PLY file of the C-alpha trace (Angstrom):
ply
format ascii 1.0
element vertex 226
property float x
property float y
property float z
element edge 225
property int vertex1
property int vertex2
end_header
20.38 -4.91 -4.06
19.37 -2.33 -6.84
18.69 1.34 -6.69
16.33 2.32 -3.91
12.85 3.40 -4.91
11.70 6.77 -3.77
9.14 5.06 -1.55
11.87 3.04 0.05
14.24 6.17 0.70
11.32 7.94 2.34
10.64 4.70 4.52
14.27 4.60 5.58
14.27 8.16 6.60
10.97 8.06 8.32
11.53 4.95 10.57
13.46 5.04 13.90
16.43 3.04 13.52
16.00 0.92 16.66
12.38 0.75 17.30
11.30 0.39 13.57
8.25 2.77 14.10
7.42 5.86 12.37
9.65 8.74 13.66
8.82 12.24 14.15
6.30 13.63 11.62
6.61 10.70 9.32
3.24 9.31 8.08
3.41 5.94 6.15
0.33 6.89 4.32
2.31 9.38 2.22
3.95 6.17 0.91
0.93 5.58 -1.43
1.74 8.70 -3.22
5.50 7.79 -3.43
4.62 4.55 -4.97
2.66 6.31 -7.64
5.78 8.45 -8.08
7.86 5.50 -8.52
5.68 3.87 -11.14
5.69 7.13 -13.03
9.57 7.64 -12.75
10.28 4.17 -13.93
7.76 4.25 -16.85
5.55 1.45 -15.47
2.50 3.89 -15.78
2.05 6.90 -18.03
0.12 9.95 -17.43
-2.30 11.52 -19.97
-3.39 15.14 -20.16
-6.16 14.54 -17.95
-3.83 13.03 -15.30
-5.19 9.53 -15.81
-2.81 6.72 -15.19
-2.19 4.10 -18.01
-0.45 0.94 -16.81
2.16 -0.62 -19.17
1.63 -3.99 -20.32
4.65 -5.58 -18.15
4.40 -5.42 -14.40
7.48 -4.30 -12.64
9.69 -6.84 -10.78
9.95 -5.11 -7.53
7.18 -6.56 -5.25
5.69 -3.25 -4.09
5.52 -1.79 -7.56
4.13 -5.02 -8.88
1.28 -5.07 -6.34
0.32 -1.47 -7.13
0.73 -1.81 -10.81
-1.63 -4.89 -10.77
-4.03 -2.99 -8.80
-4.20 -0.23 -11.36
-4.14 -2.61 -14.28
-7.08 -4.61 -12.94
-9.35 -1.69 -13.28
-11.51 -1.54 -16.41
-10.61 1.90 -17.37
-7.97 4.63 -16.80
-8.42 6.40 -13.40
-7.20 9.66 -12.36
-4.21 10.18 -9.85
-6.72 11.62 -7.40
-8.82 8.33 -7.84
-5.96 6.12 -6.95
-4.68 8.32 -4.16
-8.10 7.71 -2.45
-8.34 3.96 -3.54
-4.87 2.62 -2.71
-5.19 3.11 1.07
-8.26 0.56 0.80
-6.37 -1.70 -1.48
-3.15 -1.73 0.23
-3.90 -0.74 3.74
-0.28 -1.23 5.21
2.02 0.68 2.78
4.98 0.68 5.10
5.08 -3.28 5.04
4.60 -3.21 1.43
7.38 -0.89 0.73
9.71 -2.65 3.32
9.34 -6.18 1.56
12.35 -5.93 -0.55
14.41 -4.10 2.23
13.74 -7.02 4.54
14.60 -9.58 1.89
17.87 -7.75 1.36
18.61 -7.57 5.01
18.34 -3.76 5.21
15.29 -3.96 7.81
14.13 -6.70 9.98
10.55 -7.56 10.50
9.25 -8.09 14.01
5.64 -8.86 14.70
3.74 -8.68 17.95
0.45 -8.10 19.50
-1.18 -5.30 21.60
-3.35 -6.45 24.35
-3.02 -10.06 22.84
-5.39 -8.90 20.07
-4.05 -6.21 17.50
-1.12 -7.33 15.32
1.77 -4.99 15.21
4.70 -4.86 12.90
8.18 -3.18 13.77
10.69 -2.72 11.06
14.15 -1.87 12.85
17.33 -1.31 10.98
19.62 -4.31 10.38
22.18 -2.81 7.84
22.57 0.93 8.36
24.78 1.50 5.18
22.05 2.18 2.61
20.59 4.85 4.98
23.97 6.20 5.72
24.68 6.52 2.05
21.27 8.13 1.27
21.69 10.79 4.07
25.29 11.47 2.81
24.03 12.11 -0.72
21.29 14.27 0.62
23.70 16.40 2.60
25.67 16.78 -0.46
22.76 18.15 -2.47
21.07 20.25 0.37
24.12 21.57 2.38
27.15 21.35 0.02
25.17 22.27 -3.14
25.72 19.03 -5.42
23.44 19.50 -8.28
20.76 16.59 -8.02
20.01 14.18 -10.98
16.26 13.82 -11.81
15.61 11.19 -9.13
17.29 12.95 -6.49
15.44 16.14 -7.43
12.07 14.39 -7.07
13.16 12.69 -3.68
14.14 16.38 -2.36
10.68 17.59 -3.70
8.67 14.72 -1.84
10.76 15.35 1.32
9.79 19.24 1.02
6.22 18.37 0.38
5.96 15.98 3.23
7.98 18.01 5.58
10.68 15.61 6.03
13.71 17.53 5.02
14.53 18.39 8.58
14.56 14.49 9.49
16.76 13.71 6.46
19.29 16.48 7.82
19.12 15.47 11.50
22.82 15.06 11.70
23.93 18.70 10.74
23.83 21.66 12.68
20.92 24.23 12.84
22.59 26.71 10.50
23.20 23.92 7.78
19.49 22.71 8.45
18.20 26.06 7.60
20.12 26.39 4.47
19.16 22.78 3.66
15.50 23.81 3.97
15.87 26.74 1.67
17.79 24.61 -0.82
15.01 21.99 -0.85
12.50 24.68 -1.54
14.51 25.88 -4.54
14.84 22.30 -5.99
11.20 21.72 -5.72
10.34 25.02 -7.45
12.92 24.15 -10.10
11.23 20.74 -10.79
7.93 22.23 -10.91
8.93 24.64 -13.64
10.80 22.00 -15.76
8.67 21.36 -18.92
10.26 18.03 -19.43
8.99 16.44 -16.25
5.96 18.62 -15.75
3.33 15.87 -16.19
5.34 13.50 -13.79
5.84 16.28 -11.32
2.11 17.32 -11.41
0.81 13.78 -11.14
3.42 12.86 -8.34
2.83 16.03 -6.22
-1.15 15.53 -6.54
-0.66 12.00 -5.19
1.51 12.87 -2.29
-0.31 16.05 -1.28
-3.69 14.08 -1.29
-2.02 11.57 1.09
-0.77 14.19 3.32
-4.26 16.05 3.33
-5.88 12.68 3.95
-3.61 11.95 7.00
-4.09 15.28 8.41
-7.97 14.86 8.24
-7.80 11.53 10.05
-5.42 12.74 12.80
-7.47 15.95 13.32
-10.69 13.94 13.52
-9.07 11.45 15.75
-7.96 13.95 18.29
-11.11 15.71 18.71
0 1
1 2
2 3
3 4
4 5
5 6
6 7
7 8
8 9
9 10
10 11
11 12
12 13
13 14
14 15
15 16
16 17
17 18
18 19
19 20
20 21
21 22
22 23
23 24
24 25
25 26
26 27
27 28
28 29
29 30
30 31
31 32
32 33
33 34
34 35
35 36
36 37
37 38
38 39
39 40
40 41
41 42
42 43
43 44
44 45
45 46
46 47
47 48
48 49
49 50
50 51
51 52
52 53
53 54
54 55
55 56
56 57
57 58
58 59
59 60
60 61
61 62
62 63
63 64
64 65
65 66
66 67
67 68
68 69
69 70
70 71
71 72
72 73
73 74
74 75
75 76
76 77
77 78
78 79
79 80
80 81
81 82
82 83
83 84
84 85
85 86
86 87
87 88
88 89
89 90
90 91
91 92
92 93
93 94
94 95
95 96
96 97
97 98
98 99
99 100
100 101
101 102
102 103
103 104
104 105
105 106
106 107
107 108
108 109
109 110
110 111
111 112
112 113
113 114
114 115
115 116
116 117
117 118
118 119
119 120
120 121
121 122
122 123
123 124
124 125
125 126
126 127
127 128
128 129
129 130
130 131
131 132
132 133
133 134
134 135
135 136
136 137
137 138
138 139
139 140
140 141
141 142
142 143
143 144
144 145
145 146
146 147
147 148
148 149
149 150
150 151
151 152
152 153
153 154
154 155
155 156
156 157
157 158
158 159
159 160
160 161
161 162
162 163
163 164
164 165
165 166
166 167
167 168
168 169
169 170
170 171
171 172
172 173
173 174
174 175
175 176
176 177
177 178
178 179
179 180
180 181
181 182
182 183
183 184
184 185
185 186
186 187
187 188
188 189
189 190
190 191
191 192
192 193
193 194
194 195
195 196
196 197
197 198
198 199
199 200
200 201
201 202
202 203
203 204
204 205
205 206
206 207
207 208
208 209
209 210
210 211
211 212
212 213
213 214
214 215
215 216
216 217
217 218
218 219
219 220
220 221
221 222
222 223
223 224
224 225
């Protein structure tokens, strides 16, 4: 398989390996924002000065990116990142399944469907091939614990993990002292990316998308627990 998307990496880190369900604090709704990050990172959409997204003429080959790109391209006029952050959950209601499509095809995850009470369809995505996630965690340990300098992709990944409170999950196999150091390192990397003028437009758009996803999830969870 090719290089993993940011959204695929977040999914692998966020799912329980055996149950195939969201683990810990992972919220699949944050994948909508991560997919926008992927499109921006790969140049499939560009961001103007008003944070509006402009789709490229050619749709990406990756099935998840192609689906979101087609949704954006189908609109008659450019819309802001904030608009798409609110619209994508309605257009693509099952982001984990969307992001998992290539991982399932490549044998990294398996797809298991069932029903609750014989009515409501459920999908689990347990891990079949642990090597991609193992390599991902090793790479993140190198960056966050050992101090390896991240490339642009990994800097954005660390920033997404920091924004969505998933750094602890990414460092679940290190001791507590290393984990605390990793949390500090993640914040430093996120700040450095924010202050980098070369990627500022992409960073601002990506963070707006993911933060809106986090806020939306928090509101839904809070409202549902009242």
